[in-house]
C-alpha atoms as one frame of an Amber mdcrd trajectory, in Angstrom:
protein
   3.635   6.884 -17.783   3.938   4.074 -20.389   1.575   1.139 -19.658   4.393
  -1.453 -19.381   6.051   0.659 -16.677   2.660   1.225 -15.006   2.018  -2.420
 -14.738   5.388  -2.994 -13.208   4.681  -0.217 -10.620   1.396  -1.784  -9.864
   2.858  -5.312  -9.506   5.587  -4.083  -7.173   3.099  -2.157  -4.897   0.872
  -5.298  -4.733   3.818  -7.258  -3.917   4.389  -5.315  -0.852   0.817  -6.307
   0.600   2.375  -9.253   2.402   5.063  -7.018   4.007   2.599  -4.674   5.175
   0.376  -7.347   6.698   3.541  -8.707   8.480   4.297  -5.247   9.832   0.773
  -4.954  10.994   1.190  -8.159  13.114   4.572  -7.055  14.387   3.038  -3.750
  15.493   0.220  -5.755  17.576   3.201  -6.923  19.790   4.013  -3.288  20.944
   3.064  -3.208  24.670   2.572   0.493  24.904  -0.903   1.358  23.428  -0.085
   4.938  22.538   3.068   3.826  20.714   1.171   0.982  18.949  -1.663   3.428
  17.861   1.067   5.978  16.515   2.995   3.362  14.556  -0.107   1.814  13.202
  -1.418   5.222  12.122   1.842   5.880  10.253   1.879   2.674   8.441  -1.592
   3.172   7.409  -0.758   6.613   6.077   2.091   5.050   3.993  -0.185   2.438
   2.586  -2.923   4.939   1.924  -0.476   7.376   0.114   0.666   4.605  -2.226
  -2.849   3.777  -3.076  -4.128   7.361  -3.433  -1.165   9.049  -4.992   0.130
   6.090  -7.272  -2.291   3.549  -7.787  -5.493   5.371  -8.315  -3.893   7.616
 -10.879  -2.514   4.659 -12.760  -5.976   2.963 -12.628  -7.541   6.176 -14.147
  -5.270   6.163 -16.945  -5.190   2.333 -17.453  -8.469   0.860 -15.906  -7.757
  -2.602 -17.087  -4.667  -2.689 -14.842  -6.820  -2.594 -11.705  -6.852  -6.062
 -10.447  -9.915  -5.308  -8.137 -12.078  -4.905 -11.308
């Protein structure tokens, strides 16, 4: 992947952080604890997949794009 595209991908994923946080807050309103746990787990899986399968490979290729370093 070209660096300019990688940067745009990272920026877009990072822009979703606020939306994920809002979803986690909404999930806390689910009354049924089993359902809440299930939905929270799936949201965490989606977030983890984006990080592990998209961001980490980009950071390996372009370490300077990692905003956490």
